[in-house]
C-alpha positions as CSV (number, residue, x, y, z in Angstrom):
1,M,19.3,-95.2,35.9
2,G,19.1,-97.8,38.9
3,L,16.4,-99.6,36.7
4,L,19.1,-99.6,33.7
5,S,21.8,-100.8,35.8
6,A,19.5,-103.7,37.4
7,I,18.6,-105.1,33.8
8,K,22.1,-104.6,32.5
9,D,22.9,-107.0,36.2
10,S,20.1,-109.8,35.0
11,G,20.3,-109.5,31.0
12,D,16.6,-110.3,31.2
13,Q,15.2,-110.2,27.1
14,R,12.0,-109.2,28.2
15,W,13.4,-105.6,29.1
16,A,14.9,-105.0,25.3
17,D,12.2,-102.9,24.3
18,I,12.7,-100.9,27.2
19,L,16.7,-100.5,26.4
20,L,15.5,-99.3,22.5
21,E,13.4,-96.6,23.7
22,C,16.4,-95.8,26.1
23,G,18.7,-95.9,23.5
24,K,16.6,-93.4,21.6
25,S,17.3,-90.7,24.3
26,A,19.0,-87.1,23.9
27,E,20.3,-87.4,27.3
28,G,23.1,-88.9,27.6
29,T,23.5,-90.6,30.5
30,V,20.5,-92.5,30.0
31,S,21.5,-93.3,26.5
32,E,24.9,-94.4,27.5
33,A,23.6,-97.0,30.2
34,A,20.8,-98.2,27.8
35,F,23.6,-99.0,25.2
36,G,25.4,-100.6,28.5
37,A,22.6,-102.6,29.3
38,M,22.6,-104.2,26.2
39,S,25.6,-106.1,25.9
40,S,23.5,-108.4,28.7
41,V,20.4,-108.5,26.8
42,R,22.0,-109.2,23.4
43,D,18.7,-108.4,21.5
44,A,19.9,-108.4,17.8
45,R,17.2,-105.4,17.2
46,F,19.6,-103.2,19.2
47,I,22.2,-103.8,16.4
48,P,20.6,-100.9,14.0
49,L,20.3,-98.3,16.7
50,L,24.2,-98.6,17.9
51,I,25.8,-98.7,14.1
52,E,24.1,-95.6,13.6
53,R,25.3,-93.9,17.2
54,L,28.6,-95.1,16.3
55,D,29.7,-91.3,15.6
56,K,28.5,-90.2,19.3
57,R,32.3,-89.9,20.6
58,D,31.4,-89.8,24.2
59,R,29.2,-93.1,24.1
60,R,31.3,-94.8,21.3
61,S,33.0,-97.4,23.5
62,V,30.1,-98.7,24.8
63,I,28.2,-99.2,22.0
64,R,31.2,-100.9,20.5
65,E,31.0,-103.1,23.6
66,A,27.4,-104.0,22.8
67,L,28.2,-104.6,19.2
68,I,31.0,-106.8,20.4
69,A,28.7,-109.0,22.5
70,L,26.4,-109.3,20.2
71,G,28.8,-111.5,17.8
72,D,28.3,-112.0,14.1
73,P,25.1,-110.8,13.7
74,A,26.9,-107.6,14.4
75,L,29.7,-108.0,12.3
76,D,26.9,-108.7,9.6
77,A,25.5,-105.7,10.1
78,L,29.1,-103.7,10.0
79,E,30.1,-105.2,6.8
80,R,26.5,-103.9,4.8
81,A,27.1,-100.4,6.5
82,L,30.3,-100.7,5.4
83,Q,28.6,-100.4,1.9
84,D,26.3,-98.1,2.6
85,Q,27.5,-95.1,1.1
86,S,23.9,-93.1,2.4
87,L,25.5,-93.4,6.0
88,P,27.3,-90.4,7.4
89,F,31.0,-90.5,6.8
90,S,31.4,-90.5,10.4
91,V,29.5,-93.7,11.1
92,R,31.2,-95.0,7.8
93,I,35.0,-94.6,8.9
94,H,34.3,-95.8,12.5
95,N,32.8,-98.8,10.7
96,S,35.8,-99.6,9.0
97,S,38.6,-100.7,11.0
98,I,38.6,-99.8,14.7
99,D,34.7,-101.7,15.1
100,L,35.8,-104.5,13.2
101,L,39.3,-105.2,14.7
102,R,37.4,-105.9,17.8
103,F,36.6,-109.5,16.2
104,P,39.5,-110.5,16.1
105,T,38.8,-113.7,13.7
106,P,39.5,-114.5,9.9
107,R,36.2,-113.2,9.1
108,A,37.2,-109.6,10.1
109,V,40.3,-109.7,8.3
110,D,38.1,-111.0,4.7
111,C,35.8,-107.8,5.4
112,L,39.0,-105.1,6.1
113,L,40.5,-106.6,3.0
114,K,37.5,-105.9,1.2
115,I,37.1,-102.6,2.3
116,L,40.5,-102.2,0.5
117,R,39.4,-103.4,-2.7
118,E,36.1,-101.5,-3.2
119,E,36.0,-98.4,-1.2
120,P,36.9,-95.5,-3.0
121,S,37.3,-92.8,0.1
122,G,41.0,-93.0,1.0
123,A,40.7,-92.4,4.4
124,I,38.7,-95.6,5.5
125,R,41.1,-97.9,3.3
126,Y,43.6,-96.0,5.6
127,K,41.9,-97.2,9.0
128,A,41.2,-100.9,7.7
129,L,45.1,-100.8,6.8
130,R,45.5,-99.7,10.4
131,G,42.9,-102.2,11.7
132,L,44.6,-105.5,9.4
133,G,48.2,-104.1,11.4
134,R,47.0,-104.6,14.6
135,L,44.7,-107.9,14.1
136,Q,48.0,-109.5,12.0
137,V,50.5,-108.1,15.5
138,D,48.1,-108.7,18.1
139,H,46.1,-111.4,17.2
140,R,48.9,-113.4,14.7
141,L,45.6,-113.7,12.1
142,R,46.9,-114.0,8.7
143,V,46.5,-111.2,5.5
144,D,46.3,-112.8,2.0
145,T,49.8,-111.2,0.7
146,K,48.7,-111.4,-3.3
147,T,45.5,-109.0,-2.1
148,V,47.7,-106.8,-0.2
149,E,50.7,-106.4,-2.7
150,R,47.9,-106.4,-5.8
151,R,46.4,-103.4,-3.6
152,A,50.3,-102.0,-2.7
153,N,50.1,-101.9,-6.7
154,M,47.4,-99.6,-6.7
155,E,48.4,-96.7,-4.1
156,L,51.8,-96.8,-5.9
157,R,50.1,-96.0,-9.2
158,E,47.4,-93.9,-7.4
159,Y,50.8,-91.8,-5.9
160,L,51.9,-91.4,-9.8
161,R,48.8,-90.4,-11.2
162,L,48.2,-87.7,-8.3
163,L,51.8,-86.7,-9.1
164,A,50.7,-86.1,-12.9
165,L,48.0,-84.3,-12.3
166,W,50.2,-82.1,-9.6
167,F,52.9,-81.2,-12.2
168,P,51.5,-79.0,-14.7
169,I,49.4,-77.2,-11.9
170,H,52.6,-76.5,-10.3
171,E,54.9,-75.8,-13.3
172,G,52.4,-73.2,-14.4
173,L,50.6,-71.5,-11.5
174,D,52.9,-68.8,-12.1
175,E,51.8,-67.8,-15.3
176,R,48.4,-67.3,-14.0
177,P,47.0,-64.3,-12.8
178,A,48.0,-63.0,-9.6
179,A,44.7,-63.0,-7.8
180,T,43.8,-66.5,-8.9
181,R,47.3,-67.8,-7.4
182,A,46.3,-68.5,-3.9
183,S,43.9,-71.0,-5.0
184,G,45.9,-72.4,-6.9
185,K,48.8,-73.2,-4.5
186,L,46.2,-74.2,-2.0
187,L,45.1,-77.2,-4.6
188,V,49.3,-77.8,-5.0
189,L,49.3,-78.5,-1.4
190,L,46.3,-80.3,-1.4
191,L,47.6,-82.9,-4.1
192,E,50.8,-83.2,-2.4
193,D,49.2,-84.4,0.7
194,K,47.3,-86.9,-1.2
195,Q,50.2,-88.1,-2.5
196,R,51.8,-88.6,0.7
197,Q,48.5,-90.5,2.1
198,A,49.0,-92.6,-1.2
199,L,52.2,-93.5,-0.8
200,E,52.1,-94.1,3.5
201,R,48.6,-96.6,2.4
202,A,51.4,-98.3,0.0
203,F,53.9,-98.8,2.6
204,R,51.3,-99.8,4.9
205,L,50.5,-102.5,2.8
206,L,53.8,-104.0,1.8
207,Q,54.7,-103.8,6.1
208,L,51.5,-106.5,6.2
209,A,53.0,-108.5,2.9
210,H,56.1,-108.6,5.1
211,P,55.2,-108.6,8.8
212,R,58.5,-109.4,10.0
213,E,60.6,-106.7,8.0
214,S,60.6,-102.6,9.3
215,I,58.7,-101.5,6.3
216,R,58.0,-98.0,8.0
217,S,61.7,-97.8,8.6
218,V,62.5,-98.2,5.0
219,S,59.9,-96.0,3.7
220,L,61.3,-92.9,6.4
221,A,64.4,-93.5,5.2
222,L,63.2,-93.2,1.1
223,R,62.1,-89.6,1.8
224,S,65.2,-88.7,3.7
225,R,67.6,-86.1,1.9
226,D,70.5,-88.3,2.7
227,R,71.3,-89.9,-0.9
228,Q,73.1,-92.6,0.7
229,M,70.8,-93.6,3.2
230,R,68.0,-93.6,0.1
231,A,69.9,-95.6,-1.8
232,K,70.4,-98.7,0.6
233,A,66.5,-98.4,1.6
234,L,65.7,-98.9,-2.3
235,E,68.2,-101.6,-2.6
236,Y,66.8,-103.2,0.3
237,I,63.4,-103.1,-0.8
238,D,64.5,-104.3,-3.9
239,A,65.3,-107.0,-2.9
240,L,62.8,-107.7,-0.6
241,T,59.9,-107.3,-3.3
242,L,62.1,-109.7,-5.9
243,A,59.6,-112.3,-5.2
244,S,56.6,-110.4,-5.5
245,S,53.4,-111.6,-6.9
246,V,53.0,-108.2,-8.8
247,P,56.2,-107.6,-10.2
248,S,55.6,-104.0,-11.2
249,N,55.8,-103.5,-7.7
250,R,59.8,-103.1,-7.7
251,E,59.7,-101.0,-10.6
252,L,56.8,-98.4,-9.1
253,I,58.9,-98.4,-5.9
254,R,62.1,-97.5,-7.8
255,I,60.4,-94.8,-9.7
256,V,59.0,-93.2,-6.2
257,G,62.0,-93.9,-4.3
258,D,64.9,-93.2,-6.4
259,D,66.6,-90.0,-6.5
260,L,64.7,-88.2,-9.6
261,S,62.9,-84.9,-10.7
262,P,59.3,-84.7,-10.7
263,R,59.5,-84.8,-14.4
264,E,62.0,-87.8,-14.3
265,R,59.6,-89.7,-12.4
266,L,56.6,-89.0,-14.6
267,H,58.8,-89.8,-18.2
268,L,59.3,-93.3,-16.1
269,A,55.8,-93.3,-14.9
270,E,54.9,-93.1,-18.9
271,L,56.0,-96.9,-19.0
272,H,53.1,-97.5,-16.5
273,D,50.5,-95.9,-18.7
274,I,50.2,-93.1,-16.1
275,E,51.3,-89.2,-18.3
276,P,50.5,-85.4,-17.0
277,P,47.0,-83.8,-19.0
278,E,48.2,-81.9,-22.2
279,D,47.7,-78.6,-20.2
280,Y,47.2,-76.3,-17.5
281,R,43.2,-76.3,-18.4
282,A,43.3,-80.0,-19.4
283,T,44.4,-80.9,-15.8
284,L,41.7,-78.8,-14.1
285,L,39.1,-80.1,-16.2
286,E,40.7,-83.6,-14.7
287,L,40.5,-82.6,-11.6
288,I,36.9,-81.6,-11.2
289,R,36.0,-85.0,-11.8
290,E,38.1,-86.6,-8.9
291,P,36.0,-88.7,-6.7
292,S,37.4,-86.5,-4.2
293,V,35.2,-83.5,-3.1
294,S,38.0,-81.6,-1.9
295,I,40.1,-82.0,-5.1
296,A,37.3,-81.3,-7.2
297,G,36.0,-78.5,-5.0
298,L,39.4,-76.1,-5.4
299,A,39.6,-77.0,-8.9
300,A,36.2,-76.1,-9.4
301,Y,37.0,-72.9,-7.5
302,H,40.2,-72.2,-8.8
303,A,38.7,-72.7,-12.9
304,L,36.2,-70.2,-11.7
305,E,38.9,-67.3,-10.3
306,L,40.4,-67.4,-13.8
307,G,37.4,-66.3,-15.3
308,E,37.9,-68.1,-18.7
309,P,34.8,-68.8,-20.3
310,G,34.9,-72.0,-22.0
311,L,36.5,-73.4,-18.9
312,R,33.2,-71.8,-16.5
313,E,31.3,-73.4,-18.7
314,E,33.0,-77.3,-18.4
315,V,32.6,-76.5,-14.9
316,T,29.0,-75.9,-14.7
317,I,28.3,-79.1,-16.5
318,I,30.7,-81.3,-14.7
319,S,29.2,-80.5,-11.3
320,E,25.9,-81.2,-12.9
321,E,26.9,-84.3,-14.3
322,R,28.8,-86.0,-11.2
323,S,26.9,-87.3,-8.1
324,L,28.4,-85.3,-6.0
325,G,26.9,-82.1,-7.9
326,G,25.4,-80.8,-4.5
327,S,28.8,-81.1,-2.3
328,L,30.8,-79.7,-5.1
329,R,28.1,-76.7,-5.7
330,S,28.7,-76.4,-1.6
331,F,32.2,-76.2,-1.1
332,I,32.6,-73.7,-4.0
333,E,29.9,-71.6,-2.1
334,L,32.1,-71.7,0.8
335,M,35.1,-71.1,-0.9
336,T,33.4,-67.4,-2.3
337,A,32.1,-66.9,0.7
338,R,35.5,-67.5,2.6
339,R,37.4,-64.8,0.0
340,K,34.6,-62.4,0.1
341,E,35.2,-62.3,3.8
342,S,38.6,-62.2,3.7
343,T,38.7,-59.4,1.1
344,G,36.3,-57.6,3.3
345,A,38.6,-57.5,6.0
346,A,41.6,-56.3,4.4
């Protein structure tokens, strides 16, 4: 440990190979000291190891400091890592904003905007959004308004798309066999949570487009049970988005924020080419194709519980077709095992 401390003080690049070996150590105190020394020695060969170890919570702070010290080459590597779907999710999600926002430059803003445009994971997009907000507020960096307004449009549409998938399950669940309703209810709750997440991302994007306004207060008011408060909030944001580069944002916000039943909301959403599937079965088949493993897995499990032969065959075919087939099967197996455990316990 004394040697690693001396290396950090000297910053001598001749010790780079030693630091690489120590950084790979299973001993936490050794690797942490090595990562700390890397911020002084600054050898680009450290970067892959530093990114690989970002999922180590206890060493994350010192790893970030080393990446910051390495500058643009580290930012290049972080950007590439974000696009590498083979990396563990825990590494990618910590790359997405917490690390990029430590580089308070216009380029970091561009990287985070690229995540918003291209990243399929809502969780990672949310982290990128938070990072952009920090860069905008703390460092006064400019965020392209048109880009975030387009992304807000996509999130508002995503909310309505998820509502359209939620509605047939919610409405038809009581008609299913009693033994299958628990998994169906979980699916309904999961879809409701995904809707909330899409709305939160949409309003965070609108906050980026209007940094001087308090969009969070407006979003909270729109979810209030007080009709008068909701009406005022809707009027305010309607005026705010009057000059939006994406005109349909105003209409979508009205649909989302107005005092409407789900059925009425979906009726208006049809004007934007968003419609519920034909029936319960068709909805489940769409849900099984969702990119989200949690949605797809729970929908597949519920479909298998229903026991319809045709539906079972479709679940098998879809799980084999999708690239996440292995994950989907694992999810179904886990749910089945847990149900057997709970049944046995009962």
